C-alpha positions in Angstrom: -17.0 5.9 -21.5 -15.5 6.7 -18.3 -11.4 6.9 -18.0 -9.5 6.2 -15.4 -5.2 5.5 -14.7 -2.8 4.7 -12.3 -0.6 7.5 -11.9 3.4 7.2 -10.5 6.7 6.8 -11.3 8.0 4.1 -12.0 4.6 2.8 -13.5 5.3 0.9 -16.5 5.3 -2.2 -14.5 1.9 -1.6 -13.6 -0.6 -4.3 -13.1 -3.3 -2.6 -12.1 -4.7 -1.9 -16.0 -5.0 -5.4 -16.3 -6.8 -6.1 -13.0 -9.5 -3.0 -13.7 -10.0 -4.4 -17.0 -10.6 -8.2 -15.8 -13.2 -6.2 -13.0 -14.6 -4.3 -15.4 -15.4 -7.9 -17.6 -16.5 -9.6 -15.0 -18.9 -6.9 -13.8 -20.4 -6.3 -17.0 -18.8 -2.6 -16.8 -17.4 -0.8 -19.3 -14.4 1.9 -18.8 -10.9 2.6 -20.0 -7.7 2.5 -17.4 -4.4 3.0 -18.2 -1.2 3.9 -16.7 0.5 7.3 -17.0 4.3 8.4 -15.8 4.1 11.5 -14.3 7.1 13.1 -12.5 6.4 14.4 -8.9 6.7 18.4 -10.2 3.9 17.2 -12.7 1.4 15.6 -10.8 -0.4 19.4 -9.5 -0.4 20.3 -12.7 -1.7 16.9 -14.5 -4.3 16.4 -12.1 -6.0 19.8 -13.2 -5.3 19.0 -16.6 -7.3 15.7 -16.2 -10.1 17.0 -14.6 -10.4 19.5 -17.2 -10.9 16.3 -19.7 -12.8 14.5 -17.7 -11.3 11.7 -16.1 -13.5 9.8 -13.8 -10.3 9.0 -11.2 -7.2 7.8 -10.7 -4.8 5.3 -7.9 -1.7 7.2 -7.0 1.7 5.0 -6.5 5.2 5.9 -5.9 6.1 8.4 -5.2 2.6 10.8 -5.5 0.8 9.5 -2.5 1.6 11.8 0.1 1.4 14.5 -2.6 -1.5 13.4 -3.7 -3.2 13.8 -0.4 -2.1 17.6 -0.2 -4.0 18.2 -3.6 -7.5 17.1 -2.7 -10.1 19.6 -1.9 -11.7 16.5 0.8 -10.3 13.0 2.2 -11.7 9.9 3.4 -11.0 8.9 7.1 -8.7 6.6 6.1 -6.6 9.1 4.0 -6.7 11.5 6.7 -5.2 9.2 9.4 -2.6 8.1 6.9 -1.9 11.5 5.5 -1.7 9.7 1.9 -4.0 8.7 -0.7 -4.0 6.0 -3.2 -7.1 6.9 -4.4 -9.0 9.7 -6.3 -12.6 9.9 -7.0 -13.7 13.1 -9.1 -16.0 15.7 -7.7 -17.5 18.6 -9.7 -14.4 20.5 -8.6 -12.0 18.6 -8.0 -10.8 15.6 -6.1 -11.9 13.5 -3.4 -8.8 11.4 -1.7 -9.1 8.1 -0.4 -6.5 5.2 1.3 -7.4 1.4 0.0 -4.1 0.4 0.6 -4.5 -0.6 4.5 -7.6 -2.5 3.8 -6.4 -4.3 0.5 -3.2 -5.6 2.7 -5.4 -6.3 6.1 -8.0 -8.7 3.7 -5.4 -10.2 1.8 -3.6 -11.0 5.1 -6.4 -12.4 6.9 -8.7 -13.5 3.9 -5.8 -15.1 1.4 -2.9 -15.9 3.1 -4.6 -16.6 6.4 -2.1 -14.6 8.6 -3.3 -13.6 12.2 -2.7 -10.1 12.6 -4.2 -10.1 16.5 -1.9 -10.3 19.1 1.2 -10.3 17.0 4.3 -8.5 16.9 4.1 -6.8 14.1 6.5 -4.4 12.1 6.4 -1.9 9.4 9.3 -1.2 7.8 9.5 2.6 6.2 7.6 5.4 7.3 6.8 7.2 4.0 2.8 6.5 2.1 2.9 3.2 1.6 3.6 2.8 5.3 1.0 5.6 6.7 -1.6 4.3 4.5 -1.4 0.6 6.3 -1.1 2.0 10.2 -4.4 2.5 11.1 -6.1 -0.9 9.7 -3.0 -3.0 11.1 -3.9 -1.1 14.3 -7.8 -1.7 14.5 -6.9 -5.5 14.0 -5.2 -5.6 17.6 -1.9 -6.3 17.3 0.5 -7.0 20.7 2.8 -4.6 19.2 3.2 -2.3 16.2 6.5 -0.7 15.4 7.7 1.3 12.7 11.0 2.0 11.8 13.1 4.1 9.1 16.5 5.0 8.7 16.2 8.2 10.9 13.5 8.6 13.7 11.5 11.2 12.6 9.2 10.1 10.3 8.2 7.1 12.9 8.0 9.4 15.4 5.7 11.7 13.7 3.0 8.8 12.8 3.5 7.5 16.0 2.2 11.0 17.4 -0.3 11.7 14.7 -2.1 8.2 15.2 -1.7 8.2 19.2 -5.4 8.2 19.4 -6.3 5.0 17.5 -3.4 3.0 19.0 0.0 2.4 20.4 2.9 2.6 17.4 6.4 2.0 19.0 8.9 4.4 16.8 12.2 2.7 15.5 15.0 3.3 13.5 16.4 0.0 11.4 19.6 -0.4 13.7 17.9 0.0 16.9 15.9 -3.1 16.3 18.9 -5.1 17.5 17.5 -7.8 20.0 13.6 -7.7 19.1 11.7 -10.1 17.4 8.4 -10.2 15.4 6.1 -12.0 13.9 5.0 -10.3 11.3 7.3 -7.5 9.2 6.0 -5.7 6.4 8.5 -4.0 4.2 6.8 -0.6 3.0 10.0 0.6 1.5 10.7 1.4 -2.0 14.6 -0.1 -1.7 13.6 -3.2 -4.1 12.9 -1.0 -7.2 16.7 -0.3 -7.2 17.9 -3.8 -6.0 18.4 -3.6 -2.3 16.8 -3.6 1.2 17.0 -1.9 4.6 20.2 -2.1 6.7 18.6 -4.3 9.1 20.4 -6.6 12.3 19.9 -9.9 12.2 17.2 -12.3 14.0 14.5 -9.8 13.5 12.3 -12.3 12.6 11.0 -14.9 15.3 10.3 -18.7 15.3 7.4 -19.1 12.8 7.6 -15.4 11.3 6.3 -14.1 8.4 7.8 -11.6 5.8 5.6 -10.0 4.1 6.6 -7.1 0.8 4.0 -4.5 0.0 5.8 -4.3 -3.5 5.5 -7.5 -5.9 7.0 -8.9 -8.8 11.5 -7.9 -8.9 10.8 -5.1 -6.6 9.8 -7.7 -3.9 12.7 -10.0 -4.4 15.7 -8.9 -2.8 13.4 -8.3 0.5 12.2 -12.1 0.3 15.5 -13.4 -0.2 16.4 -11.8 2.8 14.0 -12.7 4.5 14.0 -16.5 3.7 17.8 -16.1 4.5 16.7 -15.0 8.1 14.9 -18.0 8.5 11.3 -16.9 7.8 8.5 -19.6 7.9 6.4 -17.9 5.2 7.2 -15.1 3.0 4.6 -13.0 0.4 4.9 -10.3 -2.2 2.4 -7.9 -2.1 0.0 -8.8 -5.2 -2.5 -9.9 -3.5 -2.9 -6.4 -1.5 -2.1 -4.7 -4.9 -5.4 -6.5 -6.1 -7.3 -6.0 -3.1 -6.5 -3.0 -3.0 -7.8 -2.3 -6.7 -10.8 -3.8 -5.5 -12.1 -1.3 -3.2 -10.7 1.3 -5.3 -13.3 -0.2 -8.1 -15.9 0.1 -5.6 -15.3 3.9 -4.5 -15.6 4.4 -8.4 -18.2 2.4 -9.6 -20.5 1.1 -6.7 -19.5 -2.6 -7.3 -17.1 -4.5 -5.3 -15.5 -7.0 -7.9 -14.9 -10.7 -6.6 -10.8 -11.1 -6.5 -9.8 -14.8 -6.5 -10.0 -15.1 -10.4 -7.8 -12.1 -10.8 -5.4 -12.8 -8.4 -5.2 -16.8 -9.0 -4.6 -14.9 -13.3 -2.2 -12.9 -12.4 -0.2 -15.9 -10.0 -0.7 -17.8 -13.2 
């Protein structure tokens, strides 16, 4: 039976094993999927060992998405644009890296939540692997502006330069956002895992604006509480993104894309 897992640190909270078990059951597929706690310095040796043991594929989560990209023998266009991978597919001699985060996010926003991107002012908070994975798909939807902010300007500037052929990205620091307002703010930082949020100026959310945290569960709570206090018309965690990117990964591995509505409803319940 083919074996898969999500690799990360921390990873015990992950819902990915439940999601992929539900997908497999719905499609009559037989597979094993688990969560494996892997420290950053263990990722390379672990992937070599897993390949020798015959594992079929992996999802990568915090903090492995960028490091994982460097360990792949080949990468998809989405992974190359992101400079990060969240899905590993076994090859004869190593791993092919893909990134389904952006596709999962856009599908959740458009199909599940009915949130428009086209013509909107969009802000991404954070410039790590999670942020890099969503930028190209967001640009493809035609926002009026796409800004990326971080504590320091270097990473946003690097992303803006690397993805310039795909569209204009405005690099910012968190504090330099003062006076700006956005229709959609996406939190792609991991600060919520320690109960914090980025240090942000007030009044960032435009009237009728929407706040979305790529994290889910307790890790999303600090940002969503902040967004409500700042007058966001709607807030959402990233559980729908998690399910949708998982469906994309499942398709890469198994050749079939599972339906997601029932799985997402079960998790919400």
